[in-house]
Phi, psi and omega in degrees: 000155180279128175293161179299323178294318182290327177302315181296323179293322180292316181299317175300319175299312179304320182293318175301315183298316182298315182294316183296321181299319182294323178297317184292318173303318178292321175295323176297319179295313175303321181293322175305311183287324187277328189302322179297324182291328175283349182300136176248013180276082185277141178239167181279163178301331187279334185287125183295148178247154184264144182272162357286166183249152174247123182257118178258112189232139175227121186234165177234149172257124188230162170244133181271158182303332181278358183101342177291148173254155185202154173261146182226134179282124177261318183200135176221107180244142175246130183241121185274181180292346176262010176073022173275131179257132173233132177267111181255019179302321183300346178289341185253155178296150174279353184272154161296145188223153172232121354299169176292182180305131174276129179263133181239115177236176177233145177308132189103338183282166177225138175240136172242118188243122180251124184254130177252131177266103179261013181278327175099002180202166177062197178223133180243144183220179177231116174235128184249154172248137178101302175288153182273153177198164172274170184298333179282354177248022182287331175078027183238182180276158179304326185293338181265309186272350183060014180245299182194161168291124189245065175219168180275129174258165184306328182253005182209121178284167178223141184242140182234153177238125176246142175243124173275077186289171174300132177097353181263011173313140180136188177241122192236137176287144166230151187201173174283151181222015181227339187294314170065181177247146175083172182298330182286331179075014184253356180279097183265000188294101175088358188300330181298339182288353177278354170136347185276066178209158172190197189220149170245120176266121174251104182285151182286147183296336175276356176073017183245137170232158171275143184218163167248109189243120185047039174084000187244129172298139186201147172266133185231157175277137180301324181296343180270358179284116180287320180217143170251126177254116176264117175235117176263121173272114175255182184291348181215003180193162167267134171245131193234156172219141176246136171246111180266102183291343180270359186228055177057031180053045176293137180260122180241125174290130184251356177055223192265129177044057181288168171264117181269139185227141175212171176261147184301137182086351178291144169277126181230146185243127173263134174242101186259124180234155183230133172226167186100208182239354184271159170258152188223161181228091185282136177224131166250095192311125175085000182246151171238155178211171181277137165296128186311131176081009181220174170257018176274140181259160177213167176232011179204170178212116167282131186218133187248175181312127177060021167274164180220158183205129188231134173209153182239132180219168169264139181290122178248270185251160180291148181197199177227156172240150183194166173263114187283352174298126189307319183294327178280317182293322179287337180276354172101024175279082181199164175198180186251148169242102180262127180249121188260154177261007181290142185285331185276094180300328182300335184272355181267103185245130175296155183250116178301154167266196183299145180242157172298161179296131179244141172281149181298338181290339181299327185277353179294136184272065181276155181229015180285350182071005179253327175264188177289141177253000000 
């Protein structure tokens, strides 16, 4: 029989072996995550990448002269499963934008987002709906998450990890959850309407979405969608972004109540998001679309705070979009959707609405990460 002493010795050896194995597995996992970041195998914007993708993103939070706050893209690299890296930063505006940069992922992808606070005060964070994350990437204050304050301070950035897990397909709002109002920074009621909001589009892993085409429900390929229109419904205006998939997925800020443009017959996808405290009644006049997950059609959407609604249609006739709630409609929450018969889709460019006041220094191409980029 084994003595008590030899049993302890064997247990000690087993524990050491288990600890070493755990370290090896941990180092292997870290190498798996870190290796894409260290990759120097750069590819062009046009070269297709293999899934799943790792998104390495660096953004800044800034304050505009008119008091609006906004997010600005600093750097965006995509690393595929074969360790090829593509810098897609040129797809985004060099300016701070409202909404902030739209992130586009596919189920199975992972994003690591580092946020820099260029405001010079307070704490700014990223809190997402839809994508998965651990408690340390919740982007909230310790009083909420019971772990720690999870935001970027003026002298210290903060990094979040989001996972586009199976079943997270859709378009999801993300926004600040720590900057707040007043000296305490804890009054969050409606603060996101000041500009700290955007969306993450998570495309399905099979590349298929439902659409209403010529009045018929149909499954279409995401790659066949010509334009993505992101419209945030706030308490007093629509704020928009266009992603032109025919022009290297260029992201164009459309600001307030823009004129959206497409060519007749184009597949276009609308991402309607809501922030603030009000309820809205979204209408695209004269159009019907599919209720998400069904073949039933609708011509309007009642949408409340931090809700989202996505639909894909073929562009037919020119019309207008608006918030039919009387208080919002009368205050001017409306814009146009113009459909052209021109064959050259590349010449069809949406028209931005009014933008916040920008300082000239915003357009300076600085690289120190502290001023406007």
